[in-house]
PDB file of the backbone (N, CA, C, O) and the ligand in Angstrom, with CONECT records:
HET     ZN  A 101       1
ATOM      1  N   MET A   1     107.315  92.921 160.910  1.00  0.00           N
ATOM      2  CA  MET A   1     106.990  91.488 161.006  1.00  0.00           C
ATOM      3  C   MET A   1     108.250  90.663 161.186  1.00  0.00           C
ATOM      4  O   MET A   1     109.119  90.643 160.314  1.00  0.00           O
ATOM      5  N   GLY A   2     108.348  89.986 162.318  1.00  0.00           N
ATOM      6  CA  GLY A   2     109.497  89.105 162.552  1.00  0.00           C
ATOM      7  C   GLY A   2     109.236  87.722 162.005  1.00  0.00           C
ATOM      8  O   GLY A   2     108.159  87.435 161.482  1.00  0.00           O
ATOM      9  N   ILE A   3     110.214  86.884 162.129  1.00  0.00           N
ATOM     10  CA  ILE A   3     110.071  85.511 161.651  1.00  0.00           C
ATOM     11  C   ILE A   3     108.967  84.783 162.408  1.00  0.00           C
ATOM     12  O   ILE A   3     108.195  84.013 161.836  1.00  0.00           O
ATOM     13  N   LEU A   4     108.915  85.049 163.715  1.00  0.00           N
ATOM     14  CA  LEU A   4     107.907  84.390 164.556  1.00  0.00           C
ATOM     15  C   LEU A   4     106.507  84.782 164.103  1.00  0.00           C
ATOM     16  O   LEU A   4     105.627  83.931 163.976  1.00  0.00           O
ATOM     17  N   ASP A   5     106.301  86.096 163.854  1.00  0.00           N
ATOM     18  CA  ASP A   5     104.994  86.554 163.417  1.00  0.00           C
ATOM     19  C   ASP A   5     104.578  85.855 162.123  1.00  0.00           C
ATOM     20  O   ASP A   5     103.439  85.413 161.969  1.00  0.00           O
ATOM     21  N   ARG A   6     105.522  85.771 161.215  1.00  0.00           N
ATOM     22  CA  ARG A   6     105.209  85.136 159.934  1.00  0.00           C
ATOM     23  C   ARG A   6     104.853  83.656 160.127  1.00  0.00           C
ATOM     24  O   ARG A   6     103.911  83.142 159.525  1.00  0.00           O
ATOM     25  N   ALA A   7     105.634  82.991 160.983  1.00  0.00           N
ATOM     26  CA  ALA A   7     105.374  81.581 161.237  1.00  0.00           C
ATOM     27  C   ALA A   7     103.994  81.379 161.872  1.00  0.00           C
ATOM     28  O   ALA A   7     103.259  80.452 161.530  1.00  0.00           O
ATOM     29  N   VAL A   8     103.666  82.280 162.810  1.00  0.00           N
ATOM     30  CA  VAL A   8     102.366  82.171 163.482  1.00  0.00           C
ATOM     31  C   VAL A   8     101.244  82.407 162.486  1.00  0.00           C
ATOM     32  O   VAL A   8     100.262  81.665 162.465  1.00  0.00           O
ATOM     33  N   SER A   9     101.385  83.439 161.661  1.00  0.00           N
ATOM     34  CA  SER A   9     100.295  83.735 160.747  1.00  0.00           C
ATOM     35  C   SER A   9     100.154  82.633 159.698  1.00  0.00           C
ATOM     36  O   SER A   9      99.049  82.350 159.235  1.00  0.00           O
ATOM     37  N   ARG A  10     101.286  82.009 159.321  1.00  0.00           N
ATOM     38  CA  ARG A  10     101.202  80.899 158.376  1.00  0.00           C
ATOM     39  C   ARG A  10     100.469  79.719 159.005  1.00  0.00           C
ATOM     40  O   ARG A  10      99.621  79.090 158.373  1.00  0.00           O
ATOM     41  N   ALA A  11     100.811  79.430 160.261  1.00  0.00           N
ATOM     42  CA  ALA A  11     100.164  78.324 160.980  1.00  0.00           C
ATOM     43  C   ALA A  11      98.689  78.576 161.133  1.00  0.00           C
ATOM     44  O   ALA A  11      97.860  77.684 160.953  1.00  0.00           O
ATOM     45  N   VAL A  12      98.372  79.827 161.472  1.00  0.00           N
ATOM     46  CA  VAL A  12      96.937  80.173 161.644  1.00  0.00           C
ATOM     47  C   VAL A  12      96.208  80.021 160.318  1.00  0.00           C
ATOM     48  O   VAL A  12      95.110  79.468 160.263  1.00  0.00           O
ATOM     49  N   ASN A  13      96.823  80.511 159.255  1.00  0.00           N
ATOM     50  CA  ASN A  13      96.186  80.391 157.937  1.00  0.00           C
ATOM     51  C   ASN A  13      95.938  78.948 157.577  1.00  0.00           C
ATOM     52  O   ASN A  13      94.863  78.587 157.100  1.00  0.00           O
ATOM     53  N   ARG A  14      96.957  78.114 157.814  1.00  0.00           N
ATOM     54  CA  ARG A  14      96.835  76.707 157.459  1.00  0.00           C
ATOM     55  C   ARG A  14      95.680  76.068 158.285  1.00  0.00           C
ATOM     56  O   ARG A  14      94.860  75.322 157.750  1.00  0.00           O
ATOM     57  N   ALA A  15      95.645  76.381 159.576  1.00  0.00           N
ATOM     58  CA  ALA A  15      94.596  75.818 160.446  1.00  0.00           C
ATOM     59  C   ALA A  15      93.223  76.267 159.996  1.00  0.00           C
ATOM     60  O   ALA A  15      92.275  75.483 159.965  1.00  0.00           O
ATOM     61  N   VAL A  16      93.128  77.559 159.644  1.00  0.00           N
ATOM     62  CA  VAL A  16      91.839  78.092 159.191  1.00  0.00           C
ATOM     63  C   VAL A  16      91.442  77.428 157.883  1.00  0.00           C
ATOM     64  O   VAL A  16      90.288  77.037 157.709  1.00  0.00           O
ATOM     65  N   ASP A  17      92.397  77.298 156.955  1.00  0.00           N
ATOM     66  CA  ASP A  17      92.103  76.659 155.678  1.00  0.00           C
ATOM     67  C   ASP A  17      91.553  75.256 155.875  1.00  0.00           C
ATOM     68  O   ASP A  17      90.562  74.854 155.266  1.00  0.00           O
ATOM     69  N   LYS A  18      92.248  74.518 156.765  1.00  0.00           N
ATOM     70  CA  LYS A  18      91.845  73.124 156.989  1.00  0.00           C
ATOM     71  C   LYS A  18      90.435  73.071 157.574  1.00  0.00           C
ATOM     72  O   LYS A  18      89.595  72.279 157.147  1.00  0.00           O
ATOM     73  N   THR A  19      90.200  73.937 158.563  1.00  0.00           N
ATOM     74  CA  THR A  19      88.892  73.939 159.228  1.00  0.00           C
ATOM     75  C   THR A  19      87.780  74.333 158.242  1.00  0.00           C
ATOM     76  O   THR A  19      86.703  73.737 158.214  1.00  0.00           O
ATOM     77  N   VAL A  20      88.082  75.349 157.444  1.00  0.00           N
ATOM     78  CA  VAL A  20      87.089  75.815 156.487  1.00  0.00           C
ATOM     79  C   VAL A  20      86.817  74.719 155.447  1.00  0.00           C
ATOM     80  O   VAL A  20      85.666  74.451 155.100  1.00  0.00           O
ATOM     81  N   ASP A  21      87.898  74.088 154.954  1.00  0.00           N
ATOM     82  CA  ASP A  21      87.745  73.008 153.987  1.00  0.00           C
ATOM     83  C   ASP A  21      86.843  71.916 154.548  1.00  0.00           C
ATOM     84  O   ASP A  21      85.929  71.435 153.878  1.00  0.00           O
ATOM     85  N   ARG A  22      87.128  71.529 155.816  1.00  0.00           N
ATOM     86  CA  ARG A  22      86.364  70.439 156.418  1.00  0.00           C
ATOM     87  C   ARG A  22      84.903  70.858 156.599  1.00  0.00           C
ATOM     88  O   ARG A  22      83.981  70.085 156.337  1.00  0.00           O
ATOM     89  N   ALA A  23      84.717  72.090 157.050  1.00  0.00           N
ATOM     90  CA  ALA A  23      83.347  72.563 157.256  1.00  0.00           C
ATOM     91  C   ALA A  23      82.571  72.583 155.947  1.00  0.00           C
ATOM     92  O   ALA A  23      81.405  72.193 155.897  1.00  0.00           O
ATOM     93  N   ILE A  24      83.232  73.042 154.891  1.00  0.00           N
ATOM     94  CA  ILE A  24      82.557  73.087 153.584  1.00  0.00           C
ATOM     95  C   ILE A  24      82.245  71.697 153.093  1.00  0.00           C
ATOM     96  O   ILE A  24      81.134  71.435 152.634  1.00  0.00           O
ATOM     97  N   SER A  25      83.216  70.790 153.184  1.00  0.00           N
ATOM     98  CA  SER A  25      82.943  69.442 152.659  1.00  0.00           C
ATOM     99  C   SER A  25      81.894  68.737 153.485  1.00  0.00           C
ATOM    100  O   SER A  25      81.094  67.974 152.945  1.00  0.00           O
ATOM    101  N   ASN A  26      81.879  68.980 154.810  1.00  0.00           N
ATOM    102  CA  ASN A  26      80.813  68.408 155.641  1.00  0.00           C
ATOM    103  C   ASN A  26      79.454  68.946 155.219  1.00  0.00           C
ATOM    104  O   ASN A  26      78.495  68.192 155.057  1.00  0.00           O
ATOM    105  N   ALA A  27      79.388  70.265 155.043  1.00  0.00           N
ATOM    106  CA  ALA A  27      78.122  70.881 154.668  1.00  0.00           C
ATOM    107  C   ALA A  27      77.658  70.370 153.318  1.00  0.00           C
ATOM    108  O   ALA A  27      76.484  70.050 153.135  1.00  0.00           O
ATOM    109  N   VAL A  28      78.580  70.295 152.376  1.00  0.00           N
ATOM    110  CA  VAL A  28      78.227  69.818 151.036  1.00  0.00           C
ATOM    111  C   VAL A  28      77.729  68.374 151.105  1.00  0.00           C
ATOM    112  O   VAL A  28      76.725  68.015 150.491  1.00  0.00           O
ATOM    113  N   GLU A  29      78.457  67.557 151.869  1.00  0.00           N
ATOM    114  CA  GLU A  29      78.068  66.153 151.999  1.00  0.00           C
ATOM    115  C   GLU A  29      76.652  66.046 152.567  1.00  0.00           C
ATOM    116  O   GLU A  29      75.812  65.305 152.057  1.00  0.00           O
ATOM    117  N   GLN A  30      76.412  66.817 153.654  1.00  0.00           N
ATOM    118  CA  GLN A  30      75.111  66.721 154.285  1.00  0.00           C
ATOM    119  C   GLN A  30      73.976  67.242 153.405  1.00  0.00           C
ATOM    120  O   GLN A  30      72.859  66.726 153.421  1.00  0.00           O
ATOM    121  N   LYS A  31      74.305  68.287 152.633  1.00  0.00           N
ATOM    122  CA  LYS A  31      73.278  68.870 151.773  1.00  0.00           C
ATOM    123  C   LYS A  31      73.045  68.037 150.535  1.00  0.00           C
ATOM    124  O   LYS A  31      71.910  67.858 150.094  1.00  0.00           O
ATOM    125  N   VAL A  32      74.150  67.520 149.967  1.00  0.00           N
ATOM    126  CA  VAL A  32      74.063  66.909 148.658  1.00  0.00           C
ATOM    127  C   VAL A  32      73.776  65.416 148.712  1.00  0.00           C
ATOM    128  O   VAL A  32      73.042  64.879 147.882  1.00  0.00           O
ATOM    129  N   ALA A  33      74.381  64.741 149.725  1.00  0.00           N
ATOM    130  CA  ALA A  33      74.256  63.288 149.783  1.00  0.00           C
ATOM    131  C   ALA A  33      72.817  62.791 149.743  1.00  0.00           C
ATOM    132  O   ALA A  33      72.518  61.860 148.995  1.00  0.00           O
ATOM    133  N   PRO A  34      71.903  63.393 150.538  1.00  0.00           N
ATOM    134  CA  PRO A  34      70.520  62.908 150.493  1.00  0.00           C
ATOM    135  C   PRO A  34      69.904  63.058 149.113  1.00  0.00           C
ATOM    136  O   PRO A  34      69.124  62.213 148.674  1.00  0.00           O
ATOM    137  N   HIS A  35      70.265  64.150 148.428  1.00  0.00           N
ATOM    138  CA  HIS A  35      69.689  64.345 147.087  1.00  0.00           C
ATOM    139  C   HIS A  35      70.232  63.328 146.116  1.00  0.00           C
ATOM    140  O   HIS A  35      69.507  62.827 145.256  1.00  0.00           O
ATOM    141  N   ILE A  36      71.525  63.019 146.254  1.00  0.00           N
ATOM    142  CA  ILE A  36      72.116  62.010 145.369  1.00  0.00           C
ATOM    143  C   ILE A  36      71.468  60.653 145.631  1.00  0.00           C
ATOM    144  O   ILE A  36      71.126  59.926 144.698  1.00  0.00           O
ATOM    145  N   ASN A  37      71.305  60.321 146.907  1.00  0.00           N
ATOM    146  CA  ASN A  37      70.666  59.053 147.246  1.00  0.00           C
ATOM    147  C   ASN A  37      69.263  58.973 146.693  1.00  0.00           C
ATOM    148  O   ASN A  37      68.841  57.958 146.141  1.00  0.00           O
ATOM    149  N   GLN A  38      68.539  60.096 146.861  1.00  0.00           N
ATOM    150  CA  GLN A  38      67.169  60.135 146.396  1.00  0.00           C
ATOM    151  C   GLN A  38      67.100  59.956 144.870  1.00  0.00           C
ATOM    152  O   GLN A  38      66.282  59.198 144.348  1.00  0.00           O
ATOM    153  N   ALA A  39      67.985  60.677 144.181  1.00  0.00           N
ATOM    154  CA  ALA A  39      68.022  60.588 142.729  1.00  0.00           C
ATOM    155  C   ALA A  39      68.381  59.179 142.285  1.00  0.00           C
ATOM    156  O   ALA A  39      67.814  58.641 141.334  1.00  0.00           O
ATOM    157  N   ALA A  40      69.353  58.587 143.010  1.00  0.00           N
ATOM    158  CA  ALA A  40      69.763  57.222 142.664  1.00  0.00           C
ATOM    159  C   ALA A  40      68.632  56.243 142.899  1.00  0.00           C
ATOM    160  O   ALA A  40      68.409  55.340 142.093  1.00  0.00           O
ATOM    161  N   ASN A  41      67.911  56.418 144.008  1.00  0.00           N
ATOM    162  CA  ASN A  41      66.787  55.530 144.304  1.00  0.00           C
ATOM    163  C   ASN A  41      65.707  55.662 143.239  1.00  0.00           C
ATOM    164  O   ASN A  41      65.156  54.670 142.762  1.00  0.00           O
ATOM    165  N   GLN A  42      65.414  56.922 142.873  1.00  0.00           N
ATOM    166  CA  GLN A  42      64.375  57.143 141.868  1.00  0.00           C
ATOM    167  C   GLN A  42      64.773  56.521 140.537  1.00  0.00           C
ATOM    168  O   GLN A  42      63.957  55.895 139.860  1.00  0.00           O
ATOM    169  N   THR A  43      66.049  56.704 140.170  1.00  0.00           N
ATOM    170  CA  THR A  43      66.540  56.141 138.912  1.00  0.00           C
ATOM    171  C   THR A  43      66.444  54.636 138.945  1.00  0.00           C
ATOM    172  O   THR A  43      65.976  54.010 137.994  1.00  0.00           O
ATOM    173  N   ALA A  44      66.897  54.047 140.065  1.00  0.00           N
ATOM    174  CA  ALA A  44      66.877  52.591 140.187  1.00  0.00           C
ATOM    175  C   ALA A  44      65.444  52.077 140.130  1.00  0.00           C
ATOM    176  O   ALA A  44      65.158  51.077 139.472  1.00  0.00           O
ATOM    177  N   GLY A  45      64.534  52.780 140.835  1.00  0.00           N
ATOM    178  CA  GLY A  45      63.135  52.383 140.816  1.00  0.00           C
ATOM    179  C   GLY A  45      62.554  52.429 139.420  1.00  0.00           C
ATOM    180  O   GLY A  45      61.819  51.532 139.008  1.00  0.00           O
ATOM    181  N   ALA A  46      62.893  53.492 138.691  1.00  0.00           N
ATOM    182  CA  ALA A  46      62.374  53.645 137.329  1.00  0.00           C
ATOM    183  C   ALA A  46      62.919  52.548 136.428  1.00  0.00           C
ATOM    184  O   ALA A  46      62.204  52.002 135.588  1.00  0.00           O
ATOM    185  N   LEU A  47      64.194  52.234 136.615  1.00  0.00           N
ATOM    186  CA  LEU A  47      64.810  51.191 135.788  1.00  0.00           C
ATOM    187  C   LEU A  47      64.181  49.836 136.067  1.00  0.00           C
ATOM    188  O   LEU A  47      63.905  49.066 135.147  1.00  0.00           O
ATOM    189  N   VAL A  48      63.960  49.552 137.334  1.00  0.00           N
ATOM    190  CA  VAL A  48      63.349  48.266 137.702  1.00  0.00           C
ATOM    191  C   VAL A  48      61.950  48.167 137.131  1.00  0.00           C
ATOM    192  O   VAL A  48      61.553  47.128 136.603  1.00  0.00           O
ATOM    193  N   LYS A  49      61.198  49.266 137.243  1.00  0.00           N
ATOM    194  CA  LYS A  49      59.835  49.303 136.727  1.00  0.00           C
ATOM    195  C   LYS A  49      59.840  49.099 135.212  1.00  0.00           C
ATOM    196  O   LYS A  49      59.058  48.312 134.680  1.00  0.00           O
ATOM    197  N   ALA A  50      60.741  49.827 134.516  1.00  0.00           N
ATOM    198  CA  ALA A  50      60.824  49.701 133.075  1.00  0.00           C
ATOM    199  C   ALA A  50      61.229  48.286 132.704  1.00  0.00           C
ATOM    200  O   ALA A  50      60.678  47.705 131.769  1.00  0.00           O
ATOM    201  N   GLY A  51      62.187  47.730 133.428  1.00  0.00           N
ATOM    202  CA  GLY A  51      62.655  46.379 133.131  1.00  0.00           C
ATOM    203  C   GLY A  51      61.559  45.349 133.333  1.00  0.00           C
ATOM    204  O   GLY A  51      61.422  44.411 132.547  1.00  0.00           O
ATOM    205  N   THR A  52      60.774  45.530 134.399  1.00  0.00           N
ATOM    206  CA  THR A  52      59.665  44.595 134.677  1.00  0.00           C
ATOM    207  C   THR A  52      58.625  44.676 133.583  1.00  0.00           C
ATOM    208  O   THR A  52      58.124  43.654 133.116  1.00  0.00           O
ATOM    209  N   GLN A  53      58.293  45.913 133.166  1.00  0.00           N
ATOM    210  CA  GLN A  53      57.294  46.090 132.111  1.00  0.00           C
ATOM    211  C   GLN A  53      57.798  45.479 130.815  1.00  0.00           C
ATOM    212  O   GLN A  53      57.049  44.829 130.086  1.00  0.00           O
ATOM    213  N   GLN A  54      59.077  45.697 130.538  1.00  0.00           N
ATOM    214  CA  GLN A  54      59.637  45.184 129.286  1.00  0.00           C
ATOM    215  C   GLN A  54      59.646  43.661 129.303  1.00  0.00           C
ATOM    216  O   GLN A  54      59.322  43.018 128.305  1.00  0.00           O
ATOM    217  N   ALA A  55      60.019  43.091 130.441  1.00  0.00           N
ATOM    218  CA  ALA A  55      60.057  41.633 130.569  1.00  0.00           C
ATOM    219  C   ALA A  55      58.653  41.059 130.384  1.00  0.00           C
ATOM    220  O   ALA A  55      58.468  40.036 129.725  1.00  0.00           O
ATOM    221  N   ALA A  56      57.672  41.736 130.975  1.00  0.00           N
ATOM    222  CA  ALA A  56      56.297  41.250 130.860  1.00  0.00           C
ATOM    223  C   ALA A  56      55.811  41.298 129.431  1.00  0.00           C
ATOM    224  O   ALA A  56      55.085  40.409 128.984  1.00  0.00           O
ATOM    225  N   SER A  57      56.217  42.357 128.693  1.00  0.00           N
ATOM    226  CA  SER A  57      55.729  42.499 127.309  1.00  0.00           C
ATOM    227  C   SER A  57      56.533  41.596 126.363  1.00  0.00           C
ATOM    228  O   SER A  57      56.041  41.218 125.300  1.00  0.00           O
ATOM    229  N   LEU A  58      57.739  41.258 126.740  1.00  0.00           N
ATOM    230  CA  LEU A  58      58.584  40.450 125.854  1.00  0.00           C
ATOM    231  C   LEU A  58      58.297  38.959 126.040  1.00  0.00           C
ATOM    232  O   LEU A  58      58.497  38.174 125.113  1.00  0.00           O
ATOM    233  N   GLY A  59      57.842  38.568 127.200  1.00  0.00           N
ATOM    234  CA  GLY A  59      57.646  37.178 127.476  1.00  0.00           C
ATOM    235  C   GLY A  59      58.621  36.693 128.531  1.00  0.00           C
ATOM    236  O   GLY A  59      59.365  37.474 129.123  1.00  0.00           O
ATOM    237  N   SER A  60      58.601  35.399 128.752  1.00  0.00           N
ATOM    238  CA  SER A  60      59.395  34.854 129.856  1.00  0.00           C
ATOM    239  C   SER A  60      60.782  34.454 129.381  1.00  0.00           C
ATOM    240  O   SER A  60      60.951  33.884 128.303  1.00  0.00           O
ATOM    241  N   PHE A  61      61.755  34.763 130.201  1.00  0.00           N
ATOM    242  CA  PHE A  61      63.094  34.272 129.931  1.00  0.00           C
ATOM    243  C   PHE A  61      63.281  32.995 130.740  1.00  0.00           C
ATOM    244  O   PHE A  61      62.915  32.922 131.913  1.00  0.00           O
ATOM    245  N   CYS A  62      63.842  32.019 130.104  1.00  0.00           N
ATOM    246  CA  CYS A  62      64.067  30.728 130.784  1.00  0.00           C
ATOM    247  C   CYS A  62      65.121  30.909 131.872  1.00  0.00           C
ATOM    248  O   CYS A  62      66.196  31.458 131.627  1.00  0.00           O
ATOM    249  N   THR A  63      64.805  30.448 133.056  1.00  0.00           N
ATOM    250  CA  THR A  63      65.771  30.559 134.144  1.00  0.00           C
ATOM    251  C   THR A  63      66.858  29.490 134.018  1.00  0.00           C
ATOM    252  O   THR A  63      67.893  29.562 134.682  1.00  0.00           O
ATOM    253  N   ASN A  64      66.612  28.501 133.160  1.00  0.00           N
ATOM    254  CA  ASN A  64      67.569  27.414 132.984  1.00  0.00           C
ATOM    255  C   ASN A  64      68.615  27.748 131.912  1.00  0.00           C
ATOM    256  O   ASN A  64      69.816  27.642 132.162  1.00  0.00           O
ATOM    257  N   CYS A  65      68.153  28.156 130.706  1.00  0.00           N
ATOM    258  CA  CYS A  65      69.092  28.388 129.620  1.00  0.00           C
ATOM    259  C   CYS A  65      69.127  29.839 129.170  1.00  0.00           C
ATOM    260  O   CYS A  65      69.995  30.222 128.385  1.00  0.00           O
ATOM    261  N   GLY A  66      68.181  30.664 129.662  1.00  0.00           N
ATOM    262  CA  GLY A  66      68.219  32.083 129.357  1.00  0.00           C
ATOM    263  C   GLY A  66      67.501  32.436 128.065  1.00  0.00           C
ATOM    264  O   GLY A  66      67.481  33.607 127.684  1.00  0.00           O
ATOM    265  N   ARG A  67      66.910  31.466 127.378  1.00  0.00           N
ATOM    266  CA  ARG A  67      66.213  31.738 126.144  1.00  0.00           C
ATOM    267  C   ARG A  67      64.955  32.567 126.411  1.00  0.00           C
ATOM    268  O   ARG A  67      64.276  32.399 127.424  1.00  0.00           O
ATOM    269  N   GLN A  68      64.667  33.476 125.456  1.00  0.00           N
ATOM    270  CA  GLN A  68      63.460  34.276 125.592  1.00  0.00           C
ATOM    271  C   GLN A  68      62.314  33.550 124.929  1.00  0.00           C
ATOM    272  O   GLN A  68      62.394  33.152 123.767  1.00  0.00           O
ATOM    273  N   ASN A  69      61.254  33.387 125.681  1.00  0.00           N
ATOM    274  CA  ASN A  69      60.096  32.638 125.150  1.00  0.00           C
ATOM    275  C   ASN A  69      58.913  33.577 124.977  1.00  0.00           C
ATOM    276  O   ASN A  69      58.890  34.664 125.555  1.00  0.00           O
ATOM    277  N   ASN A  70      57.942  33.169 124.191  1.00  0.00           N
ATOM    278  CA  ASN A  70      56.772  33.987 123.938  1.00  0.00           C
ATOM    279  C   ASN A  70      56.003  34.223 125.244  1.00  0.00           C
ATOM    280  O   ASN A  70      55.984  33.381 126.141  1.00  0.00           O
ATOM    281  N   ALA A  71      55.381  35.379 125.313  1.00  0.00           N
ATOM    282  CA  ALA A  71      54.571  35.659 126.488  1.00  0.00           C
ATOM    283  C   ALA A  71      53.487  34.611 126.616  1.00  0.00           C
ATOM    284  O   ALA A  71      52.809  34.284 125.642  1.00  0.00           O
ATOM    285  N   GLY A  72      53.324  34.088 127.813  1.00  0.00           N
ATOM    286  CA  GLY A  72      52.284  33.084 128.043  1.00  0.00           C
ATOM    287  C   GLY A  72      52.786  31.648 127.866  1.00  0.00           C
ATOM    288  O   GLY A  72      52.087  30.692 128.204  1.00  0.00           O
ATOM    289  N   ALA A  73      54.019  31.508 127.327  1.00  0.00           N
ATOM    290  CA  ALA A  73      54.557  30.158 127.164  1.00  0.00           C
ATOM    291  C   ALA A  73      54.799  29.535 128.543  1.00  0.00           C
ATOM    292  O   ALA A  73      55.257  30.207 129.468  1.00  0.00           O
ATOM    293  N   LYS A  74      54.490  28.261 128.661  1.00  0.00           N
ATOM    294  CA  LYS A  74      54.648  27.603 129.964  1.00  0.00           C
ATOM    295  C   LYS A  74      55.932  26.831 130.052  1.00  0.00           C
ATOM    296  O   LYS A  74      56.453  26.593 131.142  1.00  0.00           O
ATOM    297  N   PHE A  75      56.454  26.430 128.884  1.00  0.00           N
ATOM    298  CA  PHE A  75      57.713  25.682 128.878  1.00  0.00           C
ATOM    299  C   PHE A  75      58.683  26.337 127.891  1.00  0.00           C
ATOM    300  O   PHE A  75      58.278  26.908 126.878  1.00  0.00           O
ATOM    301  N   CYS A  76      59.939  26.238 128.207  1.00  0.00           N
ATOM    302  CA  CYS A  76      60.976  26.829 127.391  1.00  0.00           C
ATOM    303  C   CYS A  76      61.042  26.149 126.029  1.00  0.00           C
ATOM    304  O   CYS A  76      61.028  24.921 125.943  1.00  0.00           O
ATOM    305  N   GLY A  77      61.115  26.947 124.964  1.00  0.00           N
ATOM    306  CA  GLY A  77      61.230  26.410 123.620  1.00  0.00           C
ATOM    307  C   GLY A  77      62.624  25.853 123.343  1.00  0.00           C
ATOM    308  O   GLY A  77      62.829  25.113 122.381  1.00  0.00           O
ATOM    309  N   GLY A  78      63.575  26.218 124.194  1.00  0.00           N
ATOM    310  CA  GLY A  78      64.955  25.774 123.960  1.00  0.00           C
ATOM    311  C   GLY A  78      65.291  24.497 124.707  1.00  0.00           C
ATOM    312  O   GLY A  78      65.817  23.547 124.126  1.00  0.00           O
ATOM    313  N   CYS A  79      64.989  24.478 125.987  1.00  0.00           N
ATOM    314  CA  CYS A  79      65.399  23.326 126.804  1.00  0.00           C
ATOM    315  C   CYS A  79      64.224  22.588 127.429  1.00  0.00           C
ATOM    316  O   CYS A  79      64.401  21.527 128.027  1.00  0.00           O
ATOM    317  N   GLY A  80      63.033  23.143 127.293  1.00  0.00           N
ATOM    318  CA  GLY A  80      61.864  22.449 127.805  1.00  0.00           C
ATOM    319  C   GLY A  80      61.596  22.631 129.283  1.00  0.00           C
ATOM    320  O   GLY A  80      60.660  22.042 129.822  1.00  0.00           O
ATOM    321  N   ALA A  81      62.405  23.438 129.942  1.00  0.00           N
ATOM    322  CA  ALA A  81      62.194  23.660 131.366  1.00  0.00           C
ATOM    323  C   ALA A  81      60.909  24.438 131.600  1.00  0.00           C
ATOM    324  O   ALA A  81      60.475  25.219 130.753  1.00  0.00           O
ATOM    325  N   LYS A  82      60.313  24.215 132.754  1.00  0.00           N
ATOM    326  CA  LYS A  82      59.114  24.952 133.086  1.00  0.00           C
ATOM    327  C   LYS A  82      59.468  26.420 133.301  1.00  0.00           C
ATOM    328  O   LYS A  82      60.431  26.747 133.994  1.00  0.00           O
ATOM    329  N   LEU A  83      58.670  27.297 132.693  1.00  0.00           N
ATOM    330  CA  LEU A  83      58.960  28.735 132.810  1.00  0.00           C
ATOM    331  C   LEU A  83      58.232  29.316 134.013  1.00  0.00           C
ATOM    332  O   LEU A  83      57.137  28.874 134.359  1.00  0.00           O
ATOM    333  N   PRO A  84      58.844  30.306 134.645  1.00  0.00           N
ATOM    334  CA  PRO A  84      58.115  30.999 135.725  1.00  0.00           C
ATOM    335  C   PRO A  84      56.965  31.785 135.092  1.00  0.00           C
ATOM    336  O   PRO A  84      57.182  32.529 134.135  1.00  0.00           O
ATOM    337  N   THR A  85      55.793  31.636 135.593  1.00  0.00           N
ATOM    338  CA  THR A  85      54.645  32.327 135.024  1.00  0.00           C
ATOM    339  C   THR A  85      54.511  33.683 135.688  1.00  0.00           C
ATOM    340  O   THR A  85      54.059  33.802 136.827  1.00  0.00           O
ATOM    341  N   ALA A  86      54.920  34.714 134.938  1.00  0.00           N
ATOM    342  CA  ALA A  86      54.896  36.078 135.460  1.00  0.00           C
ATOM    343  C   ALA A  86      53.491  36.615 135.508  1.00  0.00           C
ATOM    344  O   ALA A  86      53.115  37.328 136.439  1.00  0.00           O
ATOM    345  N   ILE A  87      52.700  36.264 134.481  1.00  0.00           N
ATOM    346  CA  ILE A  87      51.338  36.811 134.400  1.00  0.00           C
ATOM    347  C   ILE A  87      50.348  35.753 134.888  1.00  0.00           C
ATOM    348  O   ILE A  87      50.280  34.643 134.360  1.00  0.00           O
ATOM    349  N   ALA A  88      49.600  36.125 135.893  1.00  0.00           N
ATOM    350  CA  ALA A  88      48.606  35.226 136.462  1.00  0.00           C
ATOM    351  C   ALA A  88      47.475  35.017 135.472  1.00  0.00           C
ATOM    352  O   ALA A  88      47.032  35.957 134.813  1.00  0.00           O
ATOM    353  N   GLU A  89      47.012  33.782 135.371  1.00  0.00           N
ATOM    354  CA  GLU A  89      45.928  33.487 134.424  1.00  0.00           C
ATOM    355  C   GLU A  89      44.604  33.298 135.147  1.00  0.00           C
ATOM    356  O   GLU A  89      43.583  33.043 134.508  1.00  0.00           O
TER     357      GLU A  89
HETATM  358 ZN    ZN A 101      65.423  26.991 128.569  1.00  0.00          ZN2+
END
């Protein structure tokens, strides 16, 4: 093995390593990313659903001052602002 041979094999190894690394990370990204997105969407959907249910059971939060009011209240007990009616009557 001469110096040239060693240099060539080192260069080849480096090129192969880089290509393999890129191929693996591309494959992982393509395989994993959709699952991560799906899981994130499902989690976000569940959180929104849980939050909506909790808000409905807790009552209305005043959009003006942020005070939590009794469910069904039409006006804020803190500032008197009209509350958004979440539950249709
Ligand atoms: Zn208020």
